A tleap script that builds the chain and sets N, CA, C and O, in Angstrom:
source leaprc.protein.ff14SB
mol = sequence {
  NMET ASN LEU GLN THR GLU PHE GLU PHE THR
  LEU PRO LYS GLY TYR ILE ASP SER THR GLY
  THR ILE HIE ARG LYS GLY VAL MET ARG LEU
  ALA THR ALA MET ASP GLU ILE THR PRO MET
  ARG ASP LEU ARG VAL ARG SER ASN GLN ALA
  TYR LEU VAL ILE VAL LEU LEU SER ARG VAL
  ILE ILE ARG LEU GLY THR LEU PRO ASN VAL
  THR THR ASN VAL ILE GLU ASN LEU PHE ALA
  ALA ASP LEU ALA TYR LEU GLN ALA PHE TYR
  ARG ARG ILE ASN GLU GLU GLY THR SER ILE
  ILE ARG LEU HIE CYS HIE GLU CYS GLN THR
  GLU PHE ASP PHE ASP LEU ALA THR LEU GLY
  CGLY
}
set mol.1.N position { 0.833 -1.182 0.000 }
set mol.1.CA position { 0.000 0.000 0.000 }
set mol.1.C position { 0.876 1.244 0.000 }
set mol.1.O position { 1.821 1.348 0.783 }
set mol.2.N position { 0.558 2.184 -0.881 }
set mol.2.CA position { 1.302 3.433 -0.954 }
set mol.2.C position { 0.627 4.487 -0.101 }
set mol.2.O position { -0.595 4.637 -0.123 }
set mol.3.N position { 1.428 5.206 0.642 }
set mol.3.CA position { 0.907 6.289 1.479 }
set mol.3.C position { 1.006 7.596 0.711 }
set mol.3.O position { 2.098 8.023 0.336 }
set mol.4.N position { -0.129 8.226 0.481 }
set mol.4.CA position { -0.129 9.523 -0.192 }
set mol.4.C position { 0.156 10.587 0.857 }
set mol.4.O position { -0.543 10.667 1.866 }
set mol.5.N position { 1.172 11.400 0.627 }
set mol.5.CA position { 1.558 12.428 1.595 }
set mol.5.C position { 1.352 13.846 1.084 }
set mol.5.O position { 1.437 14.799 1.859 }
set mol.6.N position { 1.083 14.000 -0.208 }
set mol.6.CA position { 0.848 15.317 -0.781 }
set mol.6.C position { -0.472 15.310 -1.538 }
set mol.6.O position { -0.800 14.350 -2.235 }
set mol.7.N position { -1.233 16.412 -1.388 }
set mol.7.CA position { -2.563 16.510 -1.972 }
set mol.7.C position { -2.706 17.846 -2.690 }
set mol.7.O position { -2.430 18.900 -2.116 }
set mol.8.N position { -3.133 17.797 -3.934 }
set mol.8.CA position { -3.363 19.018 -4.700 }
set mol.8.C position { -4.706 19.620 -4.299 }
set mol.8.O position { -5.631 18.904 -3.914 }
set mol.9.N position { -4.796 20.937 -4.393 }
set mol.9.CA position { -6.051 21.638 -4.112 }
set mol.9.C position { -6.182 22.840 -5.027 }
set mol.9.O position { -5.209 23.290 -5.633 }
set mol.10.N position { -7.400 23.350 -5.117 }
set mol.10.CA position { -7.675 24.577 -5.858 }
set mol.10.C position { -8.512 25.479 -4.965 }
set mol.10.O position { -9.619 25.117 -4.567 }
set mol.11.N position { -7.987 26.643 -4.656 }
set mol.11.CA position { -8.699 27.585 -3.793 }
set mol.11.C position { -9.956 28.112 -4.475 }
set mol.11.O position { -9.959 28.336 -5.686 }
set mol.12.N position { -11.018 28.309 -3.707 }
set mol.12.CA position { -12.246 28.854 -4.286 }
set mol.12.C position { -12.061 30.256 -4.887 }
set mol.12.O position { -12.608 30.548 -5.951 }
set mol.13.N position { -11.302 31.111 -4.220 }
set mol.13.CA position { -11.090 32.491 -4.683 }
set mol.13.C position { -9.680 32.688 -5.229 }
set mol.13.O position { -9.504 33.125 -6.367 }
set mol.14.N position { -8.686 32.369 -4.421 }
set mol.14.CA position { -7.294 32.513 -4.830 }
set mol.14.C position { -6.582 33.644 -4.110 }
set mol.14.O position { -7.193 34.637 -3.714 }
set mol.15.N position { -5.294 33.473 -3.951 }
set mol.15.CA position { -4.439 34.486 -3.327 }
set mol.15.C position { -3.976 35.461 -4.410 }
set mol.15.O position { -3.500 35.047 -5.468 }
set mol.16.N position { -4.119 36.748 -4.138 }
set mol.16.CA position { -3.688 37.770 -5.091 }
set mol.16.C position { -2.383 38.375 -4.583 }
set mol.16.O position { -2.343 38.982 -3.513 }
set mol.17.N position { -1.317 38.201 -5.364 }
set mol.17.CA position { -0.016 38.719 -4.932 }
set mol.17.C position { 0.118 40.206 -5.264 }
set mol.17.O position { -0.815 40.817 -5.783 }
set mol.18.N position { 1.273 40.778 -4.964 }
set mol.18.CA position { 1.486 42.222 -5.119 }
set mol.18.C position { 1.448 42.688 -6.576 }
set mol.18.O position { 1.283 43.880 -6.836 }
set mol.19.N position { 1.598 41.763 -7.528 }
set mol.19.CA position { 1.543 42.133 -8.944 }
set mol.19.C position { 0.142 41.944 -9.527 }
set mol.19.O position { -0.100 42.250 -10.694 }
set mol.20.N position { -0.781 41.434 -8.699 }
set mol.20.CA position { -2.147 41.205 -9.169 }
set mol.20.C position { -2.392 39.804 -9.696 }
set mol.20.O position { -3.498 39.495 -10.137 }
set mol.21.N position { -1.371 38.947 -9.656 }
set mol.21.CA position { -1.521 37.564 -10.113 }
set mol.21.C position { -2.331 36.776 -9.096 }
set mol.21.O position { -2.101 36.877 -7.891 }
set mol.22.N position { -3.278 35.993 -9.590 }
set mol.22.CA position { -4.092 35.153 -8.718 }
set mol.22.C position { -3.511 33.747 -8.708 }
set mol.22.O position { -3.284 33.147 -9.759 }
set mol.23.N position { -3.273 33.227 -7.498 }
set mol.23.CA position { -2.723 31.884 -7.313 }
set mol.23.C position { -3.815 31.017 -6.679 }
set mol.23.O position { -4.234 31.280 -5.552 }
set mol.24.N position { -4.277 29.987 -7.394 }
set mol.24.CA position { -5.363 29.153 -6.883 }
set mol.24.C position { -4.952 27.706 -6.657 }
set mol.24.O position { -5.428 27.076 -5.712 }
set mol.25.N position { -4.085 27.169 -7.495 }
set mol.25.CA position { -3.712 25.759 -7.392 }
set mol.25.C position { -2.516 25.604 -6.465 }
set mol.25.O position { -1.547 26.360 -6.536 }
set mol.26.N position { -2.610 24.607 -5.596 }
set mol.26.CA position { -1.519 24.389 -4.659 }
set mol.26.C position { -1.408 22.941 -4.243 }
set mol.26.O position { -2.144 22.075 -4.717 }
set mol.27.N position { -0.467 22.700 -3.344 }
set mol.27.CA position { -0.230 21.362 -2.803 }
set mol.27.C position { -0.041 21.486 -1.298 }
set mol.27.O position { 0.713 22.330 -0.812 }
set mol.28.N position { -0.746 20.620 -0.573 }
set mol.28.CA position { -0.594 20.539 0.878 }
set mol.28.C position { -0.078 19.142 1.212 }
set mol.28.O position { -0.542 18.145 0.659 }
set mol.29.N position { 0.882 19.088 2.116 }
set mol.29.CA position { 1.399 17.793 2.561 }
set mol.29.C position { 0.747 17.421 3.887 }
set mol.29.O position { 0.196 18.274 4.583 }
set mol.30.N position { 0.816 16.150 4.222 }
set mol.30.CA position { 0.335 15.717 5.524 }
set mol.30.C position { 1.154 16.388 6.615 }
set mol.30.O position { 2.350 16.620 6.442 }
set mol.31.N position { 0.532 16.693 7.709 }
set mol.31.CA position { 1.219 17.324 8.842 }
set mol.31.C position { 1.958 16.266 9.663 }
set mol.31.O position { 1.538 15.113 9.758 }
set mol.32.N position { 3.048 16.693 10.239 }
set mol.32.CA position { 3.772 15.850 11.192 }
set mol.32.C position { 3.433 16.322 12.604 }
set mol.32.O position { 2.816 17.371 12.790 }
set mol.33.N position { 3.837 15.547 13.575 }
set mol.33.CA position { 3.630 15.959 14.960 }
set mol.33.C position { 4.332 17.295 15.218 }
set mol.33.O position { 3.802 18.157 15.919 }
set mol.34.N position { 5.522 17.456 14.649 }
set mol.34.CA position { 6.275 18.700 14.841 }
set mol.34.C position { 5.548 19.895 14.231 }
set mol.34.O position { 5.632 21.003 14.761 }
set mol.35.N position { 4.831 19.682 13.118 }
set mol.35.CA position { 4.054 20.771 12.512 }
set mol.35.C position { 2.992 21.281 13.480 }
set mol.35.O position { 2.678 22.472 13.484 }
set mol.36.N position { 2.448 20.406 14.285 }
set mol.36.CA position { 1.406 20.818 15.219 }
set mol.36.C position { 1.975 21.331 16.544 }
set mol.36.O position { 1.306 22.076 17.261 }
set mol.37.N position { 3.187 20.940 16.863 }
set mol.37.CA position { 3.821 21.372 18.117 }
set mol.37.C position { 4.515 22.728 17.965 }
set mol.37.O position { 4.374 23.598 18.825 }
set mol.38.N position { 5.254 22.907 16.887 }
set mol.38.CA position { 6.060 24.110 16.681 }
set mol.38.C position { 5.274 25.420 16.785 }
set mol.38.O position { 5.761 26.364 17.407 }
set mol.39.N position { 4.069 25.512 16.194 }
set mol.39.CA position { 3.342 26.788 16.308 }
set mol.39.C position { 3.055 27.203 17.754 }
set mol.39.O position { 2.889 28.390 18.031 }
set mol.40.N position { 2.996 26.247 18.668 }
set mol.40.CA position { 2.728 26.583 20.068 }
set mol.40.C position { 3.865 27.395 20.689 }
set mol.40.O position { 3.675 28.046 21.716 }
set mol.41.N position { 5.037 27.357 20.071 }
set mol.41.CA position { 6.191 28.129 20.551 }
set mol.41.C position { 6.218 29.540 19.964 }
set mol.41.O position { 6.963 30.401 20.431 }
set mol.42.N position { 5.403 29.765 18.944 }
set mol.42.CA position { 5.376 31.047 18.247 }
set mol.42.C position { 4.703 32.097 19.141 }
set mol.42.O position { 3.623 31.855 19.678 }
set mol.43.N position { 5.331 33.242 19.295 }
set mol.43.CA position { 4.787 34.300 20.150 }
set mol.43.C position { 3.442 34.818 19.648 }
set mol.43.O position { 2.588 35.209 20.444 }
set mol.44.N position { 3.253 34.823 18.323 }
set mol.44.CA position { 1.973 35.273 17.775 }
set mol.44.C position { 0.837 34.336 18.183 }
set mol.44.O position { -0.286 34.779 18.425 }
set mol.45.N position { 1.135 33.046 18.258 }
set mol.45.CA position { 0.137 32.057 18.672 }
set mol.45.C position { -0.114 32.163 20.170 }
set mol.45.O position { -1.249 32.044 20.631 }
set mol.46.N position { 0.963 32.390 20.926 }
set mol.46.CA position { 0.811 32.523 22.383 }
set mol.46.C position { -0.060 33.716 22.763 }
set mol.46.O position { -0.801 33.665 23.745 }
set mol.47.N position { 0.032 34.785 21.983 }
set mol.47.CA position { -0.775 35.965 22.300 }
set mol.47.C position { -2.170 35.912 21.675 }
set mol.47.O position { -3.069 36.645 22.087 }
set mol.48.N position { -2.345 35.037 20.673 }
set mol.48.CA position { -3.649 34.910 20.020 }
set mol.48.C position { -3.773 33.499 19.439 }
set mol.48.O position { -3.200 33.211 18.388 }
set mol.49.N position { -4.511 32.627 20.108 }
set mol.49.CA position { -4.663 31.222 19.693 }
set mol.49.C position { -5.204 31.097 18.277 }
set mol.49.O position { -4.918 30.110 17.600 }
set mol.50.N position { -5.971 32.063 17.817 }
set mol.50.CA position { -6.538 32.007 16.466 }
set mol.50.C position { -5.440 32.020 15.406 }
set mol.50.O position { -5.661 31.584 14.276 }
set mol.51.N position { -4.259 32.516 15.767 }
set mol.51.CA position { -3.146 32.593 14.823 }
set mol.51.C position { -2.528 31.217 14.550 }
set mol.51.O position { -1.741 31.066 13.615 }
set mol.52.N position { -2.876 30.228 15.354 }
set mol.52.CA position { -2.349 28.876 15.193 }
set mol.52.C position { -2.558 28.358 13.777 }
set mol.52.O position { -1.637 27.801 13.179 }
set mol.53.N position { -3.743 28.532 13.243 }
set mol.53.CA position { -4.047 28.025 11.900 }
set mol.53.C position { -3.179 28.697 10.839 }
set mol.53.O position { -2.818 28.068 9.845 }
set mol.54.N position { -2.848 29.955 11.042 }
set mol.54.CA position { -2.002 30.683 10.086 }
set mol.54.C position { -0.617 30.047 10.034 }
set mol.54.O position { -0.097 29.764 8.955 }
set mol.55.N position { -0.031 29.827 11.192 }
set mol.55.CA position { 1.313 29.235 11.259 }
set mol.55.C position { 1.290 27.800 10.745 }
set mol.55.O position { 2.171 27.389 9.989 }
set mol.56.N position { 0.293 27.051 11.153 }
set mol.56.CA position { 0.200 25.644 10.759 }
set mol.56.C position { 0.067 25.502 9.241 }
set mol.56.O position { 0.782 24.708 8.630 }
set mol.57.N position { -0.833 26.256 8.636 }
set mol.57.CA position { -1.001 26.156 7.187 }
set mol.57.C position { 0.242 26.605 6.431 }
set mol.57.O position { 0.557 26.048 5.379 }
set mol.58.N position { 0.953 27.601 6.948 }
set mol.58.CA position { 2.169 28.051 6.274 }
set mol.58.C position { 3.252 26.974 6.294 }
set mol.58.O position { 4.161 26.984 5.464 }
set mol.59.N position { 3.152 26.052 7.242 }
set mol.59.CA position { 4.114 24.947 7.328 }
set mol.59.C position { 3.778 23.799 6.379 }
set mol.59.O position { 4.684 23.157 5.845 }
set mol.60.N position { 2.489 23.531 6.160 }
set mol.60.CA position { 2.106 22.335 5.401 }
set mol.60.C position { 1.744 22.604 3.939 }
set mol.60.O position { 1.678 21.667 3.143 }
set mol.61.N position { 1.510 23.857 3.574 }
set mol.61.CA position { 1.264 24.156 2.160 }
set mol.61.C position { 2.622 24.332 1.502 }
set mol.61.O position { 3.350 25.282 1.788 }
set mol.62.N position { 2.946 23.405 0.621 }
set mol.62.CA position { 4.288 23.413 0.035 }
set mol.62.C position { 4.345 24.134 -1.308 }
set mol.62.O position { 5.426 24.431 -1.817 }
set mol.63.N position { 3.162 24.415 -1.884 }
set mol.63.CA position { 3.150 25.165 -3.132 }
set mol.63.C position { 1.808 25.865 -3.275 }
set mol.63.O position { 0.764 25.307 -2.934 }
set mol.64.N position { 1.844 27.078 -3.778 }
set mol.64.CA position { 0.635 27.823 -4.115 }
set mol.64.C position { 0.945 28.637 -5.361 }
set mol.64.O position { 1.673 29.629 -5.314 }
set mol.65.N position { 0.377 28.197 -6.474 }
set mol.65.CA position { 0.645 28.864 -7.748 }
set mol.65.C position { 2.125 28.909 -8.047 }
set mol.65.O position { 2.826 27.902 -7.941 }
set mol.66.N position { 2.597 30.088 -8.423 }
set mol.66.CA position { 4.020 30.248 -8.750 }
set mol.66.C position { 4.793 30.967 -7.648 }
set mol.66.O position { 5.917 31.420 -7.866 }
set mol.67.N position { 4.187 31.069 -6.465 }
set mol.67.CA position { 4.877 31.725 -5.356 }
set mol.67.C position { 6.141 30.947 -4.989 }
set mol.67.O position { 6.130 29.717 -5.006 }
set mol.68.N position { 7.231 31.646 -4.656 }
set mol.68.CA position { 8.458 30.939 -4.287 }
set mol.68.C position { 8.322 30.160 -2.974 }
set mol.68.O position { 8.943 29.110 -2.808 }
set mol.69.N position { 7.513 30.671 -2.044 }
set mol.69.CA position { 7.218 29.949 -0.807 }
set mol.69.C position { 5.937 30.501 -0.188 }
set mol.69.O position { 5.507 31.615 -0.486 }
set mol.70.N position { 5.346 29.694 0.674 }
set mol.70.CA position { 4.097 30.088 1.324 }
set mol.70.C position { 4.433 30.473 2.761 }
set mol.70.O position { 4.809 29.627 3.572 }
set mol.71.N position { 4.292 31.754 3.060 }
set mol.71.CA position { 4.644 32.286 4.371 }
set mol.71.C position { 3.380 32.593 5.171 }
set mol.71.O position { 2.266 32.505 4.655 }
set mol.72.N position { 3.572 32.953 6.429 }
set mol.72.CA position { 2.418 33.359 7.227 }
set mol.72.C position { 1.767 34.597 6.623 }
set mol.72.O position { 0.552 34.763 6.726 }
set mol.73.N position { 2.547 35.461 6.000 }
set mol.73.CA position { 1.996 36.653 5.352 }
set mol.73.C position { 1.025 36.267 4.228 }
set mol.73.O position { -0.023 36.892 4.069 }
set mol.74.N position { 1.373 35.250 3.464 }
set mol.74.CA position { 0.486 34.775 2.393 }
set mol.74.C position { -0.821 34.275 3.002 }
set mol.74.O position { -1.901 34.652 2.546 }
set mol.75.N position { -0.731 33.432 4.025 }
set mol.75.CA position { -1.933 32.861 4.646 }
set mol.75.C position { -2.783 33.971 5.274 }
set mol.75.O position { -4.010 33.930 5.189 }
set mol.76.N position { -2.146 34.952 5.896 }
set mol.76.CA position { -2.867 36.081 6.505 }
set mol.76.C position { -3.688 36.854 5.485 }
set mol.76.O position { -4.720 37.433 5.823 }
set mol.77.N position { -3.235 36.865 4.244 }
set mol.77.CA position { -3.888 37.669 3.210 }
set mol.77.C position { -4.808 36.880 2.288 }
set mol.77.O position { -5.223 37.377 1.242 }
set mol.78.N position { -5.125 35.649 2.679 }
set mol.78.CA position { -6.114 34.876 1.923 }
set mol.78.C position { -7.511 35.413 2.210 }
set mol.78.O position { -7.759 35.975 3.277 }
set mol.79.N position { -8.410 35.239 1.268 }
set mol.79.CA position { -9.811 35.551 1.525 }
set mol.79.C position { -10.335 34.560 2.568 }
set mol.79.O position { -9.847 33.434 2.659 }
set mol.80.N position { -11.320 34.981 3.347 }
set mol.80.CA position { -11.873 34.130 4.400 }
set mol.80.C position { -12.377 32.803 3.840 }
set mol.80.O position { -12.221 31.768 4.486 }
set mol.81.N position { -12.980 32.815 2.650 }
set mol.81.CA position { -13.469 31.578 2.034 }
set mol.81.C position { -12.334 30.600 1.759 }
set mol.81.O position { -12.498 29.392 1.927 }
set mol.82.N position { -11.186 31.118 1.337 }
set mol.82.CA position { -10.030 30.262 1.072 }
set mol.82.C position { -9.446 29.702 2.362 }
set mol.82.O position { -9.044 28.540 2.414 }
set mol.83.N position { -9.398 30.528 3.400 }
set mol.83.CA position { -8.893 30.052 4.689 }
set mol.83.C position { -9.792 28.944 5.235 }
set mol.83.O position { -9.292 27.932 5.725 }
set mol.84.N position { -11.084 29.118 5.157 }
set mol.84.CA position { -12.030 28.093 5.621 }
set mol.84.C position { -11.866 26.806 4.804 }
set mol.84.O position { -11.888 25.707 5.359 }
set mol.85.N position { -11.705 26.948 3.501 }
set mol.85.CA position { -11.497 25.794 2.630 }
set mol.85.C position { -10.237 25.033 3.038 }
set mol.85.O position { -10.260 23.809 3.160 }
set mol.86.N position { -9.136 25.762 3.250 }
set mol.86.CA position { -7.874 25.124 3.607 }
set mol.86.C position { -7.941 24.439 4.970 }
set mol.86.O position { -7.345 23.378 5.158 }
set mol.87.N position { -8.655 25.030 5.914 }
set mol.87.CA position { -8.816 24.392 7.223 }
set mol.87.C position { -9.570 23.068 7.079 }
set mol.87.O position { -9.176 22.062 7.671 }
set mol.88.N position { -10.641 23.066 6.303 }
set mol.88.CA position { -11.409 21.830 6.085 }
set mol.88.C position { -10.573 20.803 5.323 }
set mol.88.O position { -10.617 19.611 5.625 }
set mol.89.N position { -9.818 21.271 4.342 }
set mol.89.CA position { -8.965 20.383 3.550 }
set mol.89.C position { -7.891 19.762 4.441 }
set mol.89.O position { -7.628 18.563 4.352 }
set mol.90.N position { -7.272 20.571 5.296 }
set mol.90.CA position { -6.255 20.089 6.238 }
set mol.90.C position { -6.816 18.981 7.122 }
set mol.90.O position { -6.215 17.916 7.264 }
set mol.91.N position { -7.989 19.253 7.719 }
set mol.91.CA position { -8.612 18.250 8.590 }
set mol.91.C position { -8.900 16.956 7.834 }
set mol.91.O position { -8.649 15.859 8.332 }
set mol.92.N position { -9.428 17.107 6.630 }
set mol.92.CA position { -9.805 15.934 5.844 }
set mol.92.C position { -8.601 15.065 5.513 }
set mol.92.O position { -8.643 13.856 5.740 }
set mol.93.N position { -7.536 15.641 4.987 }
set mol.93.CA position { -6.399 14.813 4.574 }
set mol.93.C position { -5.637 14.262 5.764 }
set mol.93.O position { -5.067 13.174 5.677 }
set mol.94.N position { -5.614 14.996 6.887 }
set mol.94.CA position { -4.863 14.512 8.042 }
set mol.94.C position { -5.649 13.531 8.902 }
set mol.94.O position { -5.051 12.677 9.557 }
set mol.95.N position { -6.969 13.632 8.915 }
set mol.95.CA position { -7.771 12.700 9.699 }
set mol.95.C position { -8.184 11.486 8.891 }
set mol.95.O position { -8.239 10.377 9.422 }
set mol.96.N position { -8.476 11.681 7.607 }
set mol.96.CA position { -8.973 10.590 6.771 }
set mol.96.C position { -7.923 10.057 5.804 }
set mol.96.O position { -8.058 8.942 5.300 }
set mol.97.N position { -6.882 10.838 5.540 }
set mol.97.CA position { -5.844 10.416 4.609 }
set mol.97.C position { -6.240 10.548 3.147 }
set mol.97.O position { -5.584 9.997 2.264 }
set mol.98.N position { -7.323 11.287 2.897 }
set mol.98.CA position { -7.789 11.469 1.530 }
set mol.98.C position { -8.530 12.797 1.418 }
set mol.98.O position { -9.023 13.338 2.407 }
set mol.99.N position { -8.595 13.303 0.203 }
set mol.99.CA position { -9.365 14.519 -0.029 }
set mol.99.C position { -10.747 14.182 -0.588 }
set mol.99.O position { -11.522 15.074 -0.935 }
set mol.100.N position { -11.043 12.885 -0.671 }
set mol.100.CA position { -12.323 12.439 -1.232 }
set mol.100.C position { -13.334 12.203 -0.111 }
set mol.100.O position { -13.033 11.564 0.898 }
set mol.101.N position { -14.535 12.733 -0.315 }
set mol.101.CA position { -15.623 12.516 0.648 }
set mol.101.C position { -16.772 11.811 -0.056 }
set mol.101.O position { -16.945 11.947 -1.267 }
set mol.102.N position { -17.549 11.064 0.698 }
set mol.102.CA position { -18.722 10.356 0.178 }
set mol.102.C position { -19.943 11.235 0.381 }
set mol.102.O position { -20.213 11.673 1.500 }
set mol.103.N position { -20.685 11.500 -0.690 }
set mol.103.CA position { -21.869 12.342 -0.632 }
set mol.103.C position { -23.115 11.547 -1.027 }
set mol.103.O position { -23.031 10.549 -1.743 }
set mol.104.N position { -24.249 12.002 -0.555 }
set mol.104.CA position { -25.529 11.360 -0.867 }
set mol.104.C position { -26.485 12.420 -1.414 }
set mol.104.O position { -26.716 13.452 -0.784 }
set mol.105.N position { -27.040 12.144 -2.606 }
set mol.105.CA position { -27.994 13.053 -3.224 }
set mol.105.C position { -29.387 12.692 -2.722 }
set mol.105.O position { -29.868 11.581 -2.941 }
set mol.106.N position { -30.019 13.630 -2.057 }
set mol.106.CA position { -31.352 13.376 -1.509 }
set mol.106.C position { -32.421 13.335 -2.588 }
set mol.106.O position { -33.474 12.729 -2.390 }
set mol.107.N position { -32.168 13.967 -3.727 }
set mol.107.CA position { -33.156 13.963 -4.815 }
set mol.107.C position { -33.203 12.625 -5.542 }
set mol.107.O position { -34.272 12.042 -5.725 }
set mol.108.N position { -32.019 12.142 -5.960 }
set mol.108.CA position { -31.996 10.900 -6.749 }
set mol.108.C position { -31.592 9.677 -5.934 }
set mol.108.O position { -31.592 8.557 -6.444 }
set mol.109.N position { -31.247 9.895 -4.664 }
set mol.109.CA position { -30.898 8.815 -3.731 }
set mol.109.C position { -29.625 8.051 -4.123 }
set mol.109.O position { -29.461 6.894 -3.738 }
set mol.110.N position { -28.737 8.679 -4.876 }
set mol.110.CA position { -27.482 8.020 -5.223 }
set mol.110.C position { -26.360 8.551 -4.349 }
set mol.110.O position { -26.400 9.681 -3.864 }
set mol.111.N position { -25.367 7.709 -4.165 }
set mol.111.CA position { -24.164 8.101 -3.445 }
set mol.111.C position { -23.030 8.221 -4.448 }
set mol.111.O position { -22.959 7.467 -5.419 }
set mol.112.N position { -22.148 9.175 -4.201 }
set mol.112.CA position { -21.021 9.355 -5.096 }
set mol.112.C position { -19.860 9.965 -4.314 }
set mol.112.O position { -20.047 10.574 -3.261 }
set mol.113.N position { -18.659 9.784 -4.858 }
set mol.113.CA position { -17.456 10.354 -4.267 }
set mol.113.C position { -17.208 11.730 -4.868 }
set mol.113.O position { -17.413 11.952 -6.061 }
set mol.114.N position { -16.764 12.644 -4.018 }
set mol.114.CA position { -16.436 14.000 -4.456 }
set mol.114.C position { -15.053 14.334 -3.926 }
set mol.114.O position { -14.781 14.157 -2.739 }
set mol.115.N position { -14.189 14.810 -4.787 }
set mol.115.CA position { -12.832 15.161 -4.396 }
set mol.115.C position { -12.785 16.636 -4.018 }
set mol.115.O position { -12.987 17.505 -4.866 }
set mol.116.N position { -12.518 16.919 -2.734 }
set mol.116.CA position { -12.440 18.304 -2.258 }
set mol.116.C position { -11.371 19.108 -2.987 }
set mol.116.O position { -11.437 20.336 -3.049 }
set mol.117.N position { -10.391 18.407 -3.537 }
set mol.117.CA position { -9.330 19.101 -4.260 }
set mol.117.C position { -9.863 19.820 -5.491 }
set mol.117.O position { -9.235 20.763 -5.973 }
set mol.118.N position { -11.007 19.392 -6.007 }
set mol.118.CA position { -11.575 20.002 -7.205 }
set mol.118.C position { -12.610 21.065 -6.881 }
set mol.118.O position { -13.191 21.648 -7.797 }
set mol.119.N position { -12.855 21.332 -5.612 }
set mol.119.CA position { -13.913 22.243 -5.181 }
set mol.119.C position { -13.801 23.609 -5.833 }
set mol.119.O position { -14.794 24.137 -6.336 }
set mol.120.N position { -12.631 24.179 -5.833 }
set mol.120.CA position { -12.473 25.511 -6.390 }
set mol.120.C position { -12.328 25.540 -7.891 }
set mol.120.O position { -12.417 26.610 -8.493 }
set mol.121.N position { -12.106 24.396 -8.518 }
set mol.121.CA position { -11.847 24.366 -9.951 }
set mol.121.C position { -13.018 24.006 -10.696 }
set mol.121.O position { -12.971 23.935 -11.924 }
savepdb mol mol.pdb
quit
């Protein structure tokens, strides 16, 4: 069995950099124990627990568009919809090991798989 450790995603809105370029496609890796421990040492997190998600996502998002790296500044400047999407995506891949969820259509009574990675695309 192969363990998937990196997951592609597409942001619903996208990060707009200083030149006006919109970055929507990215890659998030599975978090390690150290990824979840290290932010607790960050002074920004100590003074505001809500900042934890900013530091954590900046550690596990390994690519976003053509940006050279994903920093806390990038995560801070995401639209709220994108931040919410990334938090849900993080939970899904780290708790379930997949970006695919099982959905049920109440109208036609069928079940189908939906890949959260395609949500924004």
